Backbone bond lengths (Angstrom), bond angles and torsions (degrees), N, CA, C in turn:
res aa  C-N    CA-C-N  psi(-1)  N-CA   C-N-CA  omega(-1)  CA-C   N-CA-C  phi
1 M - - - 1.454 - - 1.567 109.29 -
2 V 1.301 115.74 121.76 1.490 120.31 -178.48 1.518 107.82 -74.73
3 S 1.372 112.65 139.53 1.437 119.34 -179.52 1.523 111.29 -68.09
4 L 1.313 117.81 135.18 1.412 123.21 176.10 1.558 110.75 -61.44
5 K 1.282 116.50 -32.31 1.447 123.85 -177.68 1.515 108.51 -66.31
6 L 1.345 117.66 -39.80 1.469 121.36 177.42 1.508 111.20 -69.22
7 L 1.327 116.86 -42.38 1.443 119.59 176.69 1.587 113.41 -60.51
8 Q 1.322 111.83 -38.75 1.492 119.02 179.85 1.508 109.88 -61.91
9 S 1.318 117.15 -45.89 1.498 119.51 176.92 1.479 112.65 -63.33
10 F 1.315 118.48 -39.46 1.457 123.85 177.05 1.515 113.21 -60.77
11 V 1.331 115.43 -51.91 1.462 120.83 -176.50 1.550 110.66 -67.80
12 T 1.342 118.14 -40.68 1.449 121.74 175.56 1.496 113.34 -61.46
13 L 1.324 116.39 -38.90 1.528 119.61 177.11 1.481 110.22 -66.61
14 V 1.301 118.85 -39.78 1.495 119.07 177.90 1.517 111.17 -66.16
15 K 1.262 116.83 -37.48 1.482 117.84 179.40 1.455 114.71 -73.27
16 T 1.305 117.46 -43.16 1.539 121.36 -176.99 1.533 112.87 -83.16
17 K 1.393 114.12 -20.66 1.466 120.79 -174.63 1.505 112.61 52.04
18 S 1.348 117.51 33.08 1.455 120.93 179.70 1.555 107.57 -155.96
19 F 1.354 110.73 134.34 1.466 117.18 175.38 1.546 111.36 -68.31
20 T 1.371 114.08 -35.52 1.422 122.25 -176.76 1.533 107.19 -64.55
21 R 1.384 116.86 -54.21 1.413 120.80 -175.00 1.567 111.60 -66.81
22 T 1.356 116.75 -30.86 1.406 122.01 177.70 1.535 109.64 -65.58
23 A 1.351 115.89 -45.00 1.481 120.32 177.49 1.531 110.10 -59.48
24 E 1.281 114.48 -44.39 1.528 120.19 -178.34 1.480 108.17 -62.78
25 T 1.385 116.83 -47.21 1.496 118.36 -174.47 1.499 111.70 -65.53
26 L 1.338 118.58 -34.65 1.475 120.93 -176.10 1.550 110.51 -98.78
27 H 1.325 117.68 0.19 1.440 120.17 176.79 1.519 111.17 60.85
28 I 1.330 114.84 43.95 1.461 120.78 173.68 1.535 108.46 -132.26
29 T 1.318 117.07 176.24 1.474 119.68 179.09 1.511 113.13 -85.13
30 Q 1.268 116.58 160.40 1.586 116.41 176.60 1.506 111.12 -64.41
31 P 1.342 120.56 -39.03 1.487 116.62 178.42 1.542 110.54 -60.37
32 T 1.312 118.44 -34.05 1.496 120.43 178.57 1.494 109.92 -69.41
33 V 1.340 121.93 -34.66 1.385 122.45 174.38 1.543 111.26 -60.65
34 S 1.303 115.32 -50.54 1.437 122.42 177.49 1.573 111.29 -56.86
35 K 1.315 114.68 -45.34 1.474 118.95 178.43 1.512 112.74 -61.19
36 N 1.339 116.06 -38.42 1.463 120.16 -176.65 1.580 108.44 -70.58
37 I 1.360 118.48 -36.90 1.441 121.79 179.16 1.516 109.18 -66.62
38 D 1.320 117.31 -46.10 1.492 121.22 177.17 1.542 112.61 -58.85
39 Q 1.366 116.23 -41.76 1.415 119.93 179.19 1.491 110.99 -69.40
40 L 1.293 120.26 -35.83 1.463 120.64 176.53 1.513 112.13 -63.92
41 E 1.363 118.50 -41.21 1.416 124.76 -179.28 1.486 108.32 -65.80
42 N 1.303 118.44 -43.47 1.470 122.02 178.77 1.572 113.19 -62.01
43 E 1.373 114.34 -41.71 1.468 116.86 -178.99 1.530 111.32 -70.81
44 L 1.358 116.33 -31.39 1.515 119.22 -174.49 1.552 105.22 -92.97
45 H 1.305 124.94 -13.89 1.407 129.57 -176.35 1.575 112.68 56.14
46 V 1.382 113.06 44.58 1.435 117.37 177.47 1.548 105.91 -144.79
47 T 1.335 117.53 161.84 1.415 125.86 174.99 1.535 110.21 -95.18
48 L 1.271 119.68 123.20 1.443 120.94 -171.54 1.469 113.58 -96.87
49 F 1.343 118.51 -28.73 1.447 123.04 -179.31 1.520 110.88 -121.07
50 V 1.311 114.91 154.52 1.460 119.47 173.66 1.517 106.53 -74.35
51 K 1.319 115.15 111.25 1.424 118.09 -171.78 1.505 116.47 -64.49
52 A 1.393 114.83 -34.90 1.487 120.74 178.18 1.551 110.88 -55.25
53 E 1.354 112.59 -44.29 1.464 116.66 -177.19 1.540 110.00 -74.95
54 L 1.300 114.09 -34.99 1.497 120.80 -178.75 1.487 109.98 -63.68
55 A 1.349 116.29 -41.21 1.510 123.23 -178.45 1.481 110.67 -63.86
56 K 1.325 116.17 -36.86 1.447 120.96 -178.24 1.547 112.85 -78.38
57 K 1.299 115.90 -9.17 1.469 124.61 -179.11 1.508 111.84 52.49
58 R 1.363 115.76 27.10 1.425 122.59 174.36 1.550 113.01 -78.12
59 T 1.288 112.19 -50.12 1.507 114.23 -175.91 1.544 105.39 -152.81
60 I 1.315 111.25 163.24 1.498 121.31 175.68 1.496 108.02 -101.40
61 K 1.343 116.88 105.81 1.495 120.71 -176.34 1.466 107.52 -118.41
62 L 1.375 114.37 130.00 1.483 117.02 178.75 1.532 112.09 -89.50
63 T 1.315 112.69 149.95 1.476 119.13 172.76 1.512 107.31 -75.45
64 E 1.393 115.88 172.45 1.451 117.80 176.03 1.544 115.21 -58.00
65 I 1.370 116.35 -42.65 1.432 119.02 179.17 1.583 108.89 -72.98
66 G 1.365 110.87 -27.57 1.514 114.18 179.00 1.528 112.58 -63.25
67 Q 1.336 112.93 -36.27 1.497 121.07 -179.81 1.596 106.22 -64.93
68 R 1.286 115.74 -44.58 1.461 118.50 -179.33 1.527 112.20 -63.68
69 V 1.386 115.11 -45.69 1.426 117.81 179.57 1.553 110.69 -63.08
70 Y 1.318 118.11 -34.02 1.457 122.10 179.34 1.494 108.20 -60.92
71 I 1.359 117.45 -49.10 1.499 120.50 179.98 1.504 110.80 -55.22
72 H 1.335 115.95 -46.02 1.536 119.13 -178.74 1.503 110.45 -69.76
73 A 1.378 117.11 -36.04 1.453 117.05 -176.17 1.553 108.84 -67.24
74 I 1.368 119.25 -38.99 1.452 122.29 175.59 1.485 110.68 -55.99
75 K 1.341 117.46 -43.46 1.452 118.31 -178.19 1.499 112.75 -67.33
76 I 1.360 115.19 -38.67 1.449 118.98 -179.43 1.533 111.41 -64.32
77 L 1.286 114.33 -42.97 1.507 119.29 -175.77 1.551 108.42 -72.53
78 N 1.311 118.65 -34.29 1.487 122.81 174.26 1.494 109.43 -63.79
79 N 1.359 116.20 -42.22 1.446 118.83 -179.10 1.550 111.27 -67.78
80 Q 1.330 115.68 -33.26 1.390 120.47 175.26 1.531 111.85 -65.66
81 Q 1.290 115.67 -40.56 1.485 119.62 176.18 1.488 111.93 -66.18
82 D 1.306 118.16 -41.99 1.467 124.80 177.10 1.534 108.37 -58.39
83 L 1.358 115.80 -44.41 1.408 120.82 179.46 1.582 113.84 -58.87
84 L 1.339 111.79 -45.57 1.426 118.62 -178.51 1.566 111.27 -66.01
85 I 1.343 114.41 -37.93 1.470 117.30 178.95 1.453 109.45 -69.07
86 D 1.348 119.56 -38.72 1.458 121.86 -177.22 1.547 109.83 -66.72
87 I 1.361 114.32 -36.41 1.510 118.34 179.89 1.532 107.24 -66.71
88 Q 1.302 115.42 -42.44 1.458 118.94 -176.71 1.525 111.52 -69.18
89 N 1.337 117.50 -37.17 1.497 121.80 171.22 1.541 111.97 -61.27
90 Y 1.349 116.92 -38.20 1.444 122.38 178.63 1.536 107.79 -63.74
91 R 1.358 117.36 -46.01 1.414 119.46 -179.73 1.528 112.18 -64.44
92 D 1.359 117.06 -37.03 1.433 121.38 -176.69 1.526 113.27 -88.18
93 L 1.376 115.45 11.64 1.481 123.42 177.57 1.563 112.81 57.02
94 K 1.315 112.00 35.25 1.526 117.94 173.94 1.563 109.08 -91.84
95 V 1.302 116.79 -15.10 1.480 120.62 174.84 1.564 106.54 -141.87
96 G 1.270 115.49 168.91 1.482 120.59 175.44 1.557 112.57 122.56
97 T 1.303 113.62 170.08 1.478 122.74 -176.73 1.537 108.02 -132.96
98 L 1.333 114.14 143.45 1.438 121.48 176.49 1.559 106.44 -117.15
99 R 1.337 113.84 111.95 1.504 121.48 -175.20 1.534 105.78 -95.65
100 M 1.331 117.14 115.42 1.425 119.30 -176.16 1.520 112.53 -131.36
101 G 1.327 116.12 138.63 1.423 123.62 176.78 1.488 110.54 -95.76
102 V 1.359 116.72 123.80 1.486 120.19 -177.78 1.520 106.62 -133.94
103 P 1.376 116.89 121.07 1.407 122.05 175.99 1.490 107.84 -69.90
104 P 1.337 119.58 145.04 1.471 120.67 179.08 1.562 113.05 -55.35
105 L 1.339 117.64 -34.50 1.406 120.46 -177.23 1.530 112.69 -77.35
106 G 1.358 117.25 -9.43 1.470 117.06 -179.72 1.499 112.39 -113.77
107 A 1.346 118.44 -1.36 1.460 122.35 -173.02 1.487 110.98 -60.16
108 Q 1.351 118.09 -41.36 1.483 122.03 -172.77 1.524 111.10 -62.44
109 L 1.315 116.29 -27.98 1.466 118.32 -178.02 1.473 114.68 -71.99
110 L 1.333 117.97 -21.29 1.447 125.56 -178.00 1.559 113.96 -94.88
111 T 1.296 118.27 -5.07 1.480 121.20 -170.79 1.537 111.97 -57.72
112 S 1.287 121.61 -46.89 1.413 120.03 -175.59 1.527 112.07 -73.79
113 T 1.398 117.92 -33.01 1.409 122.43 174.02 1.523 112.09 -61.69
114 L 1.375 115.44 -48.43 1.454 121.49 179.17 1.568 109.49 -58.96
115 F 1.318 115.33 -39.72 1.488 119.07 -179.84 1.564 108.85 -63.79
116 D 1.349 117.25 -47.26 1.434 121.91 -178.67 1.546 109.72 -60.67
117 F 1.342 116.92 -45.36 1.438 120.18 -177.88 1.532 111.58 -64.16
118 H 1.316 116.04 -40.47 1.474 119.68 -179.93 1.583 110.21 -67.96
119 Q 1.304 115.87 -35.21 1.480 116.91 -178.49 1.603 108.19 -70.56
120 K 1.314 117.87 -28.39 1.422 117.32 -179.61 1.491 113.94 -90.57
121 W 1.340 116.71 -34.05 1.482 121.88 -178.17 1.499 108.93 -126.01
122 S 1.304 116.21 66.74 1.481 122.37 -173.94 1.567 110.77 -67.18
123 N 1.268 120.83 -22.25 1.442 123.83 -179.27 1.522 114.07 -78.82
124 I 1.298 116.19 -10.50 1.410 121.32 178.54 1.492 111.72 -86.02
125 E 1.365 117.01 119.34 1.483 120.11 -178.12 1.529 109.24 -78.61
126 L 1.310 115.54 132.63 1.475 122.10 -178.71 1.583 105.79 -101.26
127 S 1.319 109.19 123.56 1.543 116.44 177.69 1.503 110.57 -122.83
128 F 1.365 115.23 122.00 1.439 120.63 -172.13 1.494 111.04 -108.22
129 L 1.329 115.33 143.56 1.482 124.22 165.25 1.486 105.10 -113.89
130 E 1.344 116.47 112.36 1.450 123.13 -174.74 1.547 108.89 -104.71
131 V 1.317 116.26 86.47 1.424 122.85 178.00 1.525 107.69 -139.91
132 G 1.293 117.39 177.40 1.476 122.24 178.40 1.550 110.58 -66.44
133 S 1.287 113.84 170.09 1.501 124.15 -177.47 1.496 109.46 -57.45
134 K 1.345 120.64 -40.55 1.437 123.27 -176.43 1.565 108.46 -63.07
135 G 1.319 116.42 -45.13 1.493 119.47 179.61 1.512 111.69 -65.42
136 I 1.283 115.97 -37.05 1.479 120.47 178.15 1.497 112.95 -65.54
137 E 1.289 116.22 -41.06 1.536 121.39 177.27 1.518 109.85 -61.27
138 Q 1.367 114.67 -44.35 1.438 117.76 -177.62 1.569 110.93 -68.03
139 A 1.294 117.82 -35.79 1.405 121.99 -178.91 1.543 109.65 -71.51
140 L 1.381 119.87 -30.89 1.421 120.51 174.15 1.510 108.86 -68.58
141 I 1.331 118.78 -42.66 1.480 120.92 179.24 1.536 110.86 -62.33
142 N 1.307 116.97 -35.21 1.491 122.11 -179.07 1.516 114.62 -83.63
143 H 1.323 115.04 5.38 1.509 121.00 176.92 1.549 110.39 67.79
144 Q 1.319 117.42 26.56 1.446 119.17 178.39 1.494 112.77 -95.74
145 L 1.313 116.97 -9.64 1.459 122.00 177.15 1.586 110.97 -131.82
146 D 1.284 114.50 155.59 1.551 120.84 175.40 1.462 107.89 -90.06
147 V 1.309 120.60 -45.09 1.458 126.04 -178.86 1.466 109.73 -142.70
148 G 1.363 117.56 159.08 1.424 118.70 177.59 1.526 111.38 -160.73
149 V 1.346 114.32 153.39 1.464 119.89 176.34 1.486 111.89 -85.92
150 L 1.333 117.56 122.61 1.451 122.08 -179.66 1.454 111.24 -122.36
151 L 1.339 116.53 156.07 1.472 126.07 174.55 1.506 107.76 -82.10
152 A 1.276 118.19 119.77 1.478 122.88 175.75 1.532 109.91 -71.54
153 P 1.380 115.06 152.87 1.404 129.08 2.03 1.584 110.25 -78.01
154 I 1.333 113.13 157.64 1.504 118.43 -179.58 1.463 108.86 -121.97
155 D 1.301 118.02 171.49 1.472 124.83 178.61 1.553 107.33 -79.47
156 E 1.307 117.17 96.32 1.474 120.73 -174.93 1.506 113.65 -79.52
157 E 1.343 116.43 -0.22 1.499 117.10 169.10 1.562 109.98 -79.83
158 K 1.325 113.76 -24.43 1.489 117.21 -178.74 1.527 113.23 -101.68
159 F 1.382 118.24 -31.08 1.355 119.17 -172.73 1.562 113.47 -121.26
160 Y 1.348 116.11 144.26 1.471 119.05 157.72 1.510 109.23 -83.47
161 K 1.371 116.28 159.84 1.491 117.51 -177.12 1.480 108.15 -141.99
162 M 1.359 112.71 157.64 1.494 123.56 172.08 1.519 108.04 -133.82
163 E 1.296 117.41 129.56 1.461 121.48 -177.07 1.513 111.77 -65.37
164 I 1.359 118.15 137.95 1.435 123.42 174.67 1.536 108.25 -114.90
165 C 1.298 118.27 -57.00 1.473 116.43 -176.72 1.547 108.71 -160.84
166 N 1.312 115.23 165.64 1.429 121.40 174.07 1.534 110.95 -149.91
167 Y 1.315 118.15 100.72 1.450 123.50 -178.53 1.514 113.69 -120.29
168 P 1.314 121.37 140.65 1.404 122.66 175.78 1.517 112.29 -72.71
169 L 1.345 115.38 151.70 1.459 118.40 172.25 1.495 112.63 -75.46
170 M 1.357 121.43 140.54 1.420 126.16 178.07 1.510 109.15 -118.94
171 V 1.332 114.97 146.31 1.482 122.29 172.90 1.532 109.33 -79.60
172 V 1.282 117.36 116.44 1.483 122.95 178.67 1.529 110.63 -93.33
173 V 1.306 115.40 122.29 1.555 119.13 -179.62 1.568 102.81 -134.67
174 R 1.340 112.73 172.26 1.497 117.61 170.07 1.510 108.29 -74.32
175 S 1.348 114.66 145.11 1.445 121.91 178.90 1.475 114.60 -60.89
176 D 1.353 117.86 -24.30 1.493 122.63 -176.55 1.533 111.87 -95.83
177 S 1.404 117.88 6.48 1.433 120.53 177.11 1.464 114.77 -85.45
178 E 1.321 117.66 166.78 1.506 123.07 177.78 1.528 109.16 -66.96
179 W 1.375 116.39 -32.95 1.416 118.40 179.37 1.550 113.33 -60.83
180 A 1.296 115.26 -30.30 1.470 118.94 -175.95 1.541 111.62 -65.32
181 K 1.319 119.08 -17.36 1.429 121.66 -178.73 1.551 112.61 -79.74
182 K 1.338 116.30 -13.05 1.416 121.75 -174.84 1.562 109.96 -82.52
183 S 1.343 115.74 148.12 1.443 119.89 177.49 1.490 113.29 -87.46
184 I 1.317 114.83 -32.41 1.466 123.20 174.83 1.504 108.45 -144.28
185 I 1.358 114.53 157.06 1.457 123.58 -179.68 1.476 110.28 -134.61
186 S 1.328 116.35 127.12 1.424 120.33 174.03 1.470 112.23 -85.40
187 L 1.279 119.83 151.59 1.498 122.47 -176.32 1.507 108.84 -65.26
188 E 1.273 120.23 -32.75 1.449 123.34 178.67 1.494 114.81 -61.62
189 E 1.376 115.24 -31.23 1.442 120.85 177.94 1.543 110.79 -66.26
190 L 1.317 116.60 -23.46 1.495 117.74 -177.33 1.517 113.13 -91.17
191 K 1.328 114.34 13.84 1.450 119.48 -171.47 1.571 111.36 -57.01
192 Y 1.283 118.73 -36.11 1.486 120.62 -174.18 1.528 110.24 -104.26
193 Q 1.379 122.40 11.07 1.367 124.49 173.58 1.536 116.26 -83.63
194 S 1.303 118.35 160.39 1.440 122.74 175.39 1.521 105.84 -89.18
195 F 1.392 115.22 129.23 1.448 121.61 -173.16 1.561 106.96 -102.26
196 L 1.339 111.46 140.68 1.493 121.30 171.48 1.570 105.16 -112.18
197 L 1.301 118.91 105.83 1.434 120.15 -170.37 1.550 110.58 -120.33
198 F 1.336 114.97 177.00 1.432 122.19 178.83 1.497 110.95 -78.46
199 Q 1.372 113.22 172.99 1.471 119.20 179.01 1.582 108.45 -66.98
200 E 1.297 111.73 156.02 1.463 118.94 -173.45 1.491 116.43 -60.19
201 N 1.343 116.84 -26.66 1.477 122.07 177.57 1.493 115.26 -80.30
202 F 1.312 118.04 1.30 1.495 123.18 177.30 1.524 106.98 -83.82
203 S 1.370 114.69 128.52 1.490 118.09 178.84 1.544 107.11 -67.45
204 L 1.283 121.48 -34.16 1.464 122.68 -179.66 1.525 109.90 -61.36
205 N 1.351 117.21 -37.26 1.440 122.12 177.81 1.575 110.77 -59.06
206 Q 1.333 110.80 -45.62 1.544 115.26 178.40 1.527 111.91 -64.03
207 R 1.339 118.18 -38.93 1.458 118.19 174.51 1.476 113.42 -56.87
208 I 1.352 117.22 -40.12 1.441 119.06 179.23 1.544 111.66 -65.41
209 L 1.340 113.84 -45.20 1.465 118.87 179.70 1.529 111.84 -60.88
210 D 1.371 115.14 -43.02 1.499 119.04 179.97 1.562 109.67 -61.69
211 A 1.327 114.06 -38.34 1.492 117.29 -177.56 1.523 108.09 -66.47
212 C 1.369 117.45 -42.67 1.425 121.32 178.96 1.546 110.03 -58.35
213 K 1.251 116.73 -45.36 1.419 123.94 -179.71 1.545 113.15 -58.66
214 L 1.335 114.31 -41.30 1.485 118.44 173.08 1.494 112.98 -62.00
215 H 1.269 120.92 -25.41 1.440 125.95 179.21 1.514 109.89 -99.60
216 D 1.331 118.13 17.28 1.496 124.19 169.59 1.487 113.67 67.29
217 F 1.269 120.23 35.46 1.439 120.30 171.69 1.497 112.28 -148.74
218 V 1.328 111.79 154.80 1.515 118.59 176.46 1.551 106.37 -108.21
219 P 1.294 118.99 120.47 1.501 121.57 -175.52 1.556 110.44 -61.75
220 N 1.287 113.96 147.75 1.501 119.86 173.86 1.507 106.83 -90.61
221 I 1.417 114.97 97.85 1.430 121.45 -175.63 1.524 108.47 -87.98
222 V 1.273 118.27 122.78 1.471 120.91 -176.50 1.513 110.31 -106.96
223 C 1.252 117.40 -11.99 1.506 118.89 -179.92 1.579 106.68 -168.00
224 R 1.385 109.96 147.64 1.467 119.11 173.92 1.522 111.37 -123.28
225 S 1.310 118.70 145.65 1.474 119.06 176.24 1.534 107.27 -156.98
226 S 1.350 116.62 152.24 1.398 119.66 173.53 1.545 111.23 -94.51
227 Q 1.325 118.40 2.04 1.442 123.58 -178.87 1.508 109.29 -102.25
228 W 1.314 116.75 117.93 1.486 118.91 -179.96 1.438 113.96 -66.38
229 N 1.360 118.98 -37.07 1.511 123.06 179.22 1.469 110.61 -68.06
230 L 1.391 118.99 -31.17 1.465 119.40 179.00 1.535 108.92 -72.16
231 L 1.288 119.54 -35.46 1.407 122.67 178.76 1.514 110.52 -66.50
232 A 1.345 118.73 -36.57 1.436 124.20 176.52 1.617 108.26 -67.03
233 D 1.313 116.48 -42.35 1.468 118.16 177.92 1.535 112.50 -60.77
234 M 1.300 114.17 -36.56 1.463 117.87 179.14 1.555 111.82 -70.49
235 V 1.301 116.23 -31.73 1.467 121.71 173.12 1.519 105.13 -61.16
236 F 1.309 119.25 -51.56 1.462 122.22 -176.32 1.571 111.46 -60.78
237 A 1.341 115.99 -27.94 1.430 123.09 176.42 1.534 113.35 -79.66
238 R 1.328 112.41 1.93 1.508 120.33 178.16 1.562 113.50 66.71
239 M 1.310 114.93 31.17 1.491 122.08 178.96 1.539 107.69 -80.80
240 G 1.302 120.48 -25.31 1.499 122.97 -174.61 1.423 110.05 162.96
241 I 1.407 113.11 -165.52 1.451 119.95 173.51 1.550 110.89 -112.59
242 T 1.283 115.14 162.30 1.501 118.18 175.73 1.511 109.56 -136.91
243 L 1.323 114.42 168.61 1.389 120.72 -177.57 1.546 104.89 -125.38
244 L 1.349 116.11 119.86 1.449 120.78 -177.71 1.540 110.14 -129.15
245 P 1.332 117.76 152.24 1.445 120.29 174.28 1.513 112.14 -63.62
246 K 1.299 116.76 149.96 1.449 117.98 -174.64 1.572 110.92 -65.51
247 Y 1.311 116.85 -25.45 1.458 119.12 174.35 1.554 110.94 -50.71
248 Y 1.325 117.61 -39.34 1.464 122.98 -176.10 1.522 110.32 -88.43
249 T 1.271 115.89 -36.89 1.508 115.86 -178.77 1.526 109.29 -69.04
250 D 1.285 121.84 -21.51 1.424 122.34 174.89 1.529 111.91 -67.87
251 L 1.335 115.70 -16.04 1.457 120.91 -176.85 1.522 110.49 -95.79
252 L 1.354 115.47 -4.86 1.473 116.32 178.70 1.475 115.90 -74.89
253 D 1.307 118.47 154.83 1.514 121.80 -179.75 1.513 111.54 -90.05
254 H 1.293 117.87 -175.88 1.446 126.01 -173.58 1.522 112.76 -62.44
255 R 1.267 120.31 -16.25 1.505 121.00 178.17 1.489 113.03 -69.30
256 F 1.326 117.23 -13.75 1.477 119.00 -174.35 1.518 109.32 -120.75
257 S 1.288 112.79 157.74 1.505 121.54 170.00 1.525 107.46 -126.92
258 A 1.345 116.18 137.25 1.457 121.60 178.85 1.522 108.03 -117.04
259 I 1.391 115.15 114.79 1.452 121.30 -173.79 1.552 106.80 -107.54
260 P 1.329 114.14 130.90 1.501 116.71 175.89 1.497 115.12 -52.78
261 L 1.281 117.00 136.62 1.435 121.54 175.77 1.505 111.74 -94.16
262 H 1.381 118.03 134.88 1.423 117.27 175.91 1.512 110.11 -139.65
263 R 1.298 117.35 169.15 1.433 125.43 -177.73 1.559 108.08 46.88
264 P 1.375 117.49 74.96 1.467 124.49 -1.44 1.616 109.04 -95.41
265 N 1.323 112.68 168.10 1.490 121.27 166.99 1.514 109.15 -83.13
266 I 1.251 120.03 121.90 1.428 123.35 179.69 1.540 109.57 -112.07
267 E 1.330 115.50 123.96 1.478 119.13 -170.68 1.582 106.77 -103.67
268 W 1.341 113.14 141.59 1.487 122.12 167.09 1.473 107.39 -96.96
269 H 1.321 112.43 88.61 1.518 119.67 -172.07 1.524 107.48 -110.68
270 L 1.331 117.63 104.89 1.468 121.93 -179.12 1.478 114.14 -102.92
271 V 1.362 117.06 144.10 1.417 122.48 176.03 1.535 109.87 -136.37
272 M 1.326 116.26 149.92 1.453 121.20 172.37 1.507 105.81 -87.69
273 A 1.447 114.39 127.69 1.500 117.62 -174.51 1.446 107.06 -124.05
274 W 1.378 114.16 153.49 1.505 124.10 170.46 1.491 107.77 -154.08
275 R 1.313 111.85 154.93 1.526 123.37 -169.24 1.522 108.60 -68.78
276 K 1.368 112.97 138.70 1.468 118.88 -178.87 1.564 110.21 -80.02
277 D 1.326 118.36 -22.93 1.435 121.78 -175.65 1.471 115.51 -93.56
278 I 1.393 118.25 11.47 1.410 123.04 176.83 1.561 110.10 -127.00
279 L 1.317 116.85 128.06 1.409 121.82 177.30 1.499 111.84 -63.75
280 P 1.330 122.94 122.48 1.512 121.54 -175.79 1.488 110.26 -64.94
281 S 1.315 117.83 143.09 1.448 122.79 176.53 1.476 108.51 -78.01
282 P 1.375 116.40 165.11 1.491 120.54 178.69 1.486 109.30 -55.79
283 A 1.405 122.45 -37.76 1.427 122.96 178.85 1.519 111.25 -64.46
284 V 1.292 115.86 -42.02 1.552 118.51 177.87 1.518 110.06 -62.10
285 N 1.286 116.69 -47.34 1.487 120.05 177.45 1.509 110.59 -53.48
286 A 1.356 115.01 -50.16 1.456 119.81 -177.29 1.543 110.90 -59.14
287 W 1.385 115.19 -40.29 1.474 123.11 -179.10 1.604 105.99 -62.19
288 L 1.300 116.73 -50.19 1.435 120.54 -174.38 1.513 111.43 -63.61
289 E 1.351 116.65 -33.68 1.429 122.24 175.11 1.570 112.65 -64.99
290 S 1.411 113.64 -36.70 1.460 118.42 176.95 1.513 108.76 -67.56
291 M 1.408 115.11 -39.22 1.471 119.30 178.48 1.574 111.64 -60.11
292 R 1.343 114.82 -44.93 1.465 119.16 -179.60 1.543 108.34 -58.69
293 Q 1.268 119.28 -42.28 1.446 122.04 -176.05 1.583 111.08 -68.81
294 N 1.272 117.49 -25.80 1.444 119.83 -175.45 1.512 111.76 -103.14
295 F 1.339 118.29 -22.14 1.454 119.68 -178.67 1.539 112.36 -118.46
C-alpha cells in the first residue's frame, strides 16, 4: 500500500512545479520532498520524472508512467478527502440511518419524539421494523437494529435500557354489559370468556397466556390482531373481551368500560433498548437524547 503522504508530495510537486513551493505548501523541508519522491519511485519501481530536466531544475516533467501514476494519485487523494468528509458528515449527523424496532402497540407513544428528532436531524434516515417485542429483541441480537422498544423485564446483561412507560392491563367490555358494573376483575373470572388477543409474536400476548396457565386454564381465543382499536371494535360487536393497556383504554369512548385486572396485575412496561457491546452511532446518541427530553 503506497503511503498517502508520498502521493501528496508527488501530486503537489507536479502542481507547483517547484520543490520550494511544495515544501512550503506541505510545511516540510525541501530535502524531505526529495526523499518522499525517491521513496515513492522505489516502492513503485518506476521513474516518475524525467531526470535530465529535474537535475537542471528548469522544469518538472513527468515520464509516461509518471503521467499515469499522477492520474491515479489524484483519484486516490480525492477519495481520501471524500472519505474524511463523509466521516465528518456522519459525526455531524448530516448523513446516516437510525434503524429502530417499534411494536405496533407502542408506536403511538413515540410519535412526538420521532417528530422532534426529524425536525432537528432531518438528514438522518429513519428505518423501522414494525413487529412484536420478541422479533425486535432478536433483530437487536442479530445486529439488524440500532435501538428497539422491548417489553420489560429485559436481559440487562445484553442491553442498556431507557424507560418509556408502565401501564396496567385493563379488561375492556361493552359499557352496557354486566361486567361493566364491576370495579375490578380477576383473571380467573374470565376463564369461560372468549378472548380477543394480540398476535402470537407479541410479548404481551405471551404474558397473558402465561398468567392464564398459572390460573389453570387455557383461554378461548377467537381472534388475534395487532391493532388495539380493532380489538375494541370486536368487543363492541360482542365477539368477546380483550385486555388493553390503560394508555389505550383512556382513549376509548362511552361505548366501552375498562375495568382494572387483578390477580394477577399484568403491566405493559416498555423500555427503549440497545446493545451493550456496540458503541452507539451519533444518530443513536441523538435519538437517545431526544428520548430523554420527552420521557
